[in-house]
C-alpha positions in Angstrom: 33.0 80.6 -3.3 29.5 80.5 -4.6 30.6 82.2 -7.8 33.1 79.5 -8.5 30.6 76.9 -7.8 28.2 78.5 -10.3 30.9 78.6 -12.8 31.8 74.9 -12.3 28.1 74.1 -12.7 28.1 76.0 -16.0 31.1 74.2 -17.2 29.5 70.9 -16.5 26.4 71.9 -18.4 28.6 72.9 -21.4 30.1 69.3 -21.3 26.7 67.7 -21.1 25.4 69.8 -24.1 28.6 68.8 -26.1 28.1 65.1 -25.2 24.5 65.4 -26.4 25.7 67.1 -29.7 28.2 64.3 -30.1 25.5 61.6 -29.6 23.2 63.2 -32.1 26.0 63.6 -34.7 26.9 59.9 -34.4 23.4 58.9 -34.7 22.9 61.1 -37.8 26.0 59.6 -39.5 25.0 56.1 -38.7 21.4 56.6 -39.8 22.3 58.3 -42.9 24.8 55.5 -44.0 22.2 52.8 -43.0 19.5 54.7 -45.2 22.0 54.7 -48.0 22.8 51.0 -47.7 19.0 50.2 -47.8 18.3 53.1 -50.2 15.5 54.1 -47.8 14.3 57.5 -48.6 11.9 57.9 -45.8 14.6 57.0 -43.2 16.8 59.6 -44.8 14.1 62.3 -44.6 13.6 61.5 -40.9 17.3 62.2 -40.4 17.1 65.5 -42.3 14.1 66.6 -40.1 16.2 66.2 -36.9 18.8 68.6 -37.9 17.1 71.5 -36.3 17.6 69.9 -32.9 21.3 69.9 -33.4 21.3 73.6 -34.2 19.3 74.4 -31.1 21.9 72.7 -29.0 24.7 74.6 -30.6 22.8 77.7 -29.8 22.4 76.7 -26.2 26.2 76.1 -25.9 27.0 79.6 -27.4 24.4 81.3 -25.1 25.7 79.5 -22.0 29.4 80.0 -22.8 28.7 83.8 -23.4 26.9 84.2 -20.1 29.7 82.4 -18.2 32.3 84.8 -19.8 30.3 88.0 -19.1 29.3 87.0 -15.5 32.3 85.0 -14.4 35.0 86.8 -16.3 37.3 83.6 -16.5 40.9 83.8 -17.3 43.7 81.4 -18.4 42.5 77.7 -18.6 38.9 78.5 -17.6 38.5 80.8 -20.5 40.1 78.3 -22.8 37.5 75.7 -21.6 34.7 78.0 -22.9 36.5 78.9 -26.1 37.2 75.2 -26.8 33.6 74.4 -26.2 32.6 77.1 -28.9 35.1 75.5 -31.3 33.9 72.0 -30.7 30.3 72.9 -31.0 31.0 74.5 -34.3 32.8 71.4 -35.5 30.0 69.2 -34.4 27.5 71.3 -36.2 29.4 71.0 -39.4 29.7 67.2 -38.9 25.9 67.2 -38.4 25.4 69.1 -41.7 27.7 66.7 -43.5 25.8 63.7 -42.1 22.7 65.5 -43.4 24.2 65.9 -46.8 24.5 62.1 -47.0 20.9 61.7 -46.2 20.0 64.3 -48.8 22.0 62.4 -51.3 19.8 59.3 -50.5 16.7 61.4 -51.2 18.1 62.4 -54.5 18.9 58.8 -55.5 15.2 58.2 -54.9 15.4 54.5 -54.1 17.5 53.5 -57.2 19.3 50.2 -56.8 22.9 50.4 -55.7 25.3 49.3 -58.4 27.4 47.4 -55.8 27.2 46.4 -52.2 28.6 49.1 -49.9 31.7 47.8 -47.8 34.2 50.6 -47.5 31.7 53.6 -46.9 30.2 51.7 -43.9 33.6 50.9 -42.8 34.7 54.6 -42.9 31.5 55.6 -41.1 32.3 53.2 -38.2 35.8 54.5 -37.7 34.4 58.1 -37.9 31.7 57.4 -35.3 34.3 56.3 -32.9 36.3 59.4 -33.6 33.3 61.6 -32.7 32.8 59.7 -29.5 36.5 59.6 -28.5 37.0 63.3 -29.4 34.3 64.4 -27.0 35.6 62.0 -24.4 39.0 63.5 -24.8 37.5 67.0 -24.1 35.5 65.9 -21.1 38.4 64.1 -19.5 41.1 66.4 -21.0 42.8 63.4 -22.3 45.7 64.7 -24.7 46.7 61.1 -25.8 43.1 60.3 -26.9 43.1 63.7 -28.7 46.2 62.8 -30.6 44.7 59.4 -31.6 42.4 61.4 -34.0 45.3 61.9 -36.3 45.9 58.2 -36.6 42.3 57.4 -37.2 42.1 60.2 -39.7 44.9 58.7 -41.6 42.8 55.4 -41.8 39.8 57.2 -43.1 41.8 59.0 -45.7 43.2 55.7 -46.9 39.8 54.2 -47.3 38.5 57.2 -49.1 41.3 56.9 -51.6 40.6 53.3 -52.1 36.8 54.0 -52.7 37.6 56.7 -55.1 40.0 54.5 -57.1 37.4 51.5 -57.1 34.5 53.7 -58.2 36.6 55.3 -61.0 37.5 51.8 -62.2 33.9 50.7 -61.9 32.6 53.7 -64.0 35.2 52.9 -66.8 33.7 49.4 -67.1 30.1 50.4 -66.5 29.7 54.0 -67.8 25.9 53.9 -67.3 26.4 54.1 -63.6 28.6 57.2 -63.7 26.0 59.3 -61.9 25.6 57.0 -59.0 29.4 56.5 -58.7 29.9 60.2 -58.5 27.2 60.4 -55.7 28.9 57.6 -53.8 32.2 59.4 -54.2 30.6 62.5 -52.7 29.4 60.4 -49.7 32.8 59.2 -49.2 34.1 62.6 -49.2 31.5 63.9 -46.8 32.6 61.2 -44.3 36.2 62.1 -44.8 35.5 65.7 -44.0 33.7 64.6 -40.8 36.7 62.8 -39.8 38.7 66.1 -40.3 36.3 67.9 -38.0 36.9 65.2 -35.3 40.5 65.8 -35.8 39.9 69.6 -35.2 38.3 68.7 -31.9 41.5 66.7 -31.0 43.5 69.9 -31.9 41.2 72.0 -29.7 41.6 69.5 -26.6 45.4 69.8 -27.0 45.0 73.6 -27.0 42.8 73.5 -23.9 45.3 71.4 -21.9 48.6 72.7 -23.2 47.7 76.3 -24.7 49.4 75.1 -27.9 47.6 74.1 -31.0 49.1 71.2 -33.0 48.3 70.4 -36.7 46.8 67.1 -36.5 45.4 67.2 -40.1 48.8 67.4 -41.8 
């Protein structure tokens, strides 16, 4: 009985660590896009400096999950909970890296004036921030319906990215001097689109946890 209680406490700690990772990734994405909107290099550098904390939390998740497997020898759904936590932590770490890539782009742009006000990139980021939050919520509550919502939200992000790409391409044709910045902004859109893909991966992991089947929500 005590052994089971210890296991449940360990699973609760895994959830808390994943929630903390999710909050940090949300913040990193939000701050990186805000630093881009304001071309604030110092703000971007501060975001980059915080990346080590996210990596530390991922390591804690891997260590705790490994201890739970070795000491508790879980089977069936209990084992899937830990495996899923590992997968989600990996996706969150990649999402954090992509958010940092946006901040690094701001540093490389070095305060140059934006060629046009940013509208669709922040809109994409807002959708993806919600996806991050809801994907973690889906895991902690084992909500399959919320997990499947990731696919619909990912489609919206893909559509916005396509729109951004087309608009920037047209802008470059009319303003070739801004080609370099347009390419940088296209990369930013791509980074956000990839973060959405990772959130969708988390949705797939949640469905796997609950049903023992893994759907393809990125198709």
